[in-house]
BATINU-172531 format. One record per residue (C-alpha): residue in one letter; x, y negated, z. Coordinates in steps of 0.2 Angstrom, whole numbers, plus 2048, in hexadecimal, padded with zeros to 3 digits. Layout:
residues N
AXYZ
...
This chain:
residues 299
M786D87EE1
F790D7EED4
N79ED8CED5
T790D99ED2
L789D90EC3
L79BD8FEBC
V79DDA2EBD
K78CDA4EB4
L793D99EA6
L7A2DA4EA5
S798DB4EA2
I792DADE91
L7A2DA6E8B
P7AEDB0E7F
K7B9DBDE88
W7C9DB5E82
L7C4DA5E8C
I7C0DB0E9C
K7D1DB9E9C
P7DADACEA7
F7CCDAEEB4
A7CEDC1EB3
A7E1DC2EB5
P7E1DC0EC8
Y7D6DD0ECA
V7DADDBEBC
A7ECDE3EB9
G7EADE3EA6
I7E2DEDE98
T7EFDFAE96
M7F6E08EA1
G807E00E9F
E801DEFEA5
A7F9DF7EB4
L808E02EB9
A813DF2EB8
V808DEAEC5
V809DF9ED0
K81BDF9ECF
A81CDE7ED5
L80FDEBEE3
N81ADF9EE9
A829DEEEE9
A820DE2EF4
G81CDF1F00
F80ADF5EFA
A803E05EF5
A7F6E06EE7
T7E7E0FEE0
I7E4E0DECD
D7D3E0DEC5
I7CFE0DEB3
L7C1E00EB1
G7B0E07EAB
E7A1E10EB1
H790E18EAA
T798E21E9B
T78BE27E90
S796E30E83
K79EE41E86
A7ADE3CE7B
E7B0E2CE85
A7AFE36E96
Y7BCE42E8F
K7C7E33E89
I7C6E2CE9B
C7CAE3DEA2
A7DAE3EE97
E7E0E2DE9C
Y7DEE30EAE
K7E9E40EAC
K7F6E36EA3
L7F5E29EB0
Y7FAE36EBD
E809E3CEB2
Q80FE2AEB1
I80DE27EC4
A818E36EC7
A825E32EB9
E827E20EC0
R827E26ED2
L81AE19ED7
D811E18EE8
A800E19EE0
N7F1E25EDE
I7E1E24ED4
S7CFE1FED8
L7C1E24ECB
K7AFE22EC9
P7A4E31EC5
T799E29EB8
H7A8E23EAF
L7ADE36EAD
G79BE3BEA7
L790E3CEB6
E783E32EAD
I783E3FEA0
S783E4FEAB
L78AE55EBC
V792E63EB3
L79CE58EA8
A7A2E4CEB6
E7A7E5BEC1
K7B1E63EB2
N7BAE52EAF
I7BEE4EEC1
L7C4E5FEC5
S7D0E5FEB6
I7D7E4EEBC
L7D8E56ECE
E7E4E64EC7
I7F0E56EC0
A7EFE4EED1
K7F3E5EED9
K801E61ECD
H80AE51ED3
N804E53EE5
N7FBE42EE4
F7EAE3DEEA
L7D9E3AEE1
R7CCE2EEE8
I7BAE32EE1
D7B2E21EE2
M7A0E1EEE7
E793E15EDC
N781E10EDE
S775E1BEE8
P76EE26ED9
Y77FE2EED9
T784E2FEEC
A77FE41EEF
S786E47EDE
T797E3EEE2
I798E46EF3
D794E57EEB
I7A2E55EDF
Y7AEE4FEED
Q7AAE5FEF7
K7AEE6AEE8
C7BEE61EE5
L7C3E63EF7
K7C2E76EF5
V7CFE75EE7
Y7DBE68EEF
Q7DCE60EFF
R7E3E4FEF9
V7D2E48EF3
G7C7E3BEFB
T7B7E32EF8
V7AEE22EFD
L7A0E1EF08
Q796E0DF09
A792E05F19
Y782DFDF13
L77AE0EF0F
L76FE15F1D
R775E26F1A
T787E22F1C
E788E26F2F
A781E37F2C
D78CE3AF1D
I79BE36F28
K796E43F36
K793E50F29
L7A3E4EF1F
N7AFE49F2D
G7BEE53F32
E7D1E54F2F
S7CFE56F1C
F7C3E47F1A
N7CBE38F12
C7BFE2AF0F
R7BFE19F09
I7B2E0EF13
C7ACDFFF0A
K79DDF4F0D
G794DF8EFC
I792DEDEED
Y782DF3EE4
R771DEDEE6
E767DF9EF0
S756DF9EF8
S752DF6F0A
E74BE08F0B
I75DE0FF09
A769E01F0D
F76CDF4F1A
Q769DE2F13
D770DD7F21
K782DD2F20
Q786DD3F32
T77EDE4F34
I788DEAF25
R798DE3F2D
A794DECF3E
K790DFCF35
F7A1DFBF2B
I7AADFAF3C
A7A0E08F43
N7A3E13F34
V7B6E11F35
K7B6E15F48
S7ABE24F45
L7B6E2BF38
L7C6E29F42
K7BEE30F52
G7B9E3FF48
G7CAE43F41
G7C9E3CF2F
Y7D4E30F26
A7CDE1FF23
A7D0E13F14
I7CAE03F1B
A7C5DF9F0C
T7C0DE7F0F
H7C5DD5F0D
D7BCDD0F1C
L7C9DC9F28
D7BEDCAF37
I7BBDDDF34
I7CEDDFF32
D7D2DD6F42
Q7C5DE0F4C
L7CADF1F45
E7DDDEDF47
H7D9DE9F5A
W7CFDF9F5C
L7DDE04F53
K7EADFDF5E
E7DFDFFF6E
H7DBE11F6A
K7EDE15F64
I7E7E1CF53
P7F7E22F4A
S7FBE17F3A
D7FBE27F2F
R7E8E29F32
F7E2E19F29
E7E7E0CF1D
F7E0DFBF17
Q7DADF9F06
V7D7DE9EFC
L7D3DE5EEA
Y7E1DDEEDF
G7E1DCCEDE
V7D5DC7EEC
P7DDDB9EF6
M7E0DBDF08
G7EDDB1F0E
N7FBDB9F17
R7F0DC7F1F
L7F6DD5F14
Q808DD1F18
R804DD1F2A
L7FCDE2F29
L80CDE8F20
N817DE0F2D
S80DDEAF3B
G812DFAF32
Y801DFEF2A
K7FEE05F19
V7F6DF8F0D
R7EFDFFEFD
Q7EADF3EEF
Y7DCDF9EE2
V7E3DF6ED1
P7D7DF6EC3
Y7DBDF5EB0
G7D3DF9E9F
E7C7DF3E91
A7B9DF0E9D
W7C2DE2EA6
F7B5DD5EA2
D7A6DDBEAC
Y7B1DDFEBB
S7B9DCEEBB
L7A8DC6EBA
R7A3DD0ECA
R7B3DC9ED3
L7AFDB7ECD
K79DDB8ED4
E7A4DBEEE4
N7B0DB0EE5
P7ACDA2EDA
N7BAD97EE1
I7C6DA1ED7
F7C0D96EC8
W7C9D87ED0
Y7D8D91ED5
V7DBD96EC3
I7D7D85EBC
G7E4D7EEC8
N7F1D8AEC3
I7EED87EB0
F7F1D74EB2
K7FFD77EBE
N808D82EB2
R806D75EA4
N80ED68EAE
């Protein structure tokens, strides 16, 4: 309770005071800062997916600006020969304004991904955009095969979506889901959501798709790793994904040592503040971790 109150306090403090608490989760504000983080992750054996922070853009000019930055990001990834791809949110590219605008921007980004034989992940947001995001993904897939989307285990519709989309060309990140959704469309019980997550990954892999297993839940990772070994699922049909900066002990290194691909989600950009507050709310103990490091570095 005390940790949670501290996080609420942080949300009303000046941004400059919050930066030390954001640092574990955000790769920086500029593209150069993010690419430097990716380079270090690659050197440690990790792949990366890069995201420009932000969503729900309401200006066409801003949507075009973000589109141009994603294109430049692909060029820089190629120039620096990084093991990294891109994950983007449709509302950041204009979906809140119009489906046509978002499709235009995302398809133009996809052309640059295709030019460099790289991969594009179309992220999933809250439920008003689920159907539109899947539609955009399917249109992109007709243009270029190295594109994927995201499905959320807590949505009631996800099981049916997997059955509909699954196949050799289906590359899907499975996550639990972070948005507040009503019980009419989403499971609310944590244990049910965890069970659905595991079932979704198994269904995806049984059907021929590629699974990006996005979770920090160590029990889920352990259960799925056992199942993957038991069913002899080739390691080129899945990967584990985690958010940059979330503490997981030595579990990520153990996954790497087992020969699995582990990809870290690396966010950067001007919208670092809101993103960091979300991470702090999920893990308030990071407050004391950062405070400890501050005082340790002063000694």
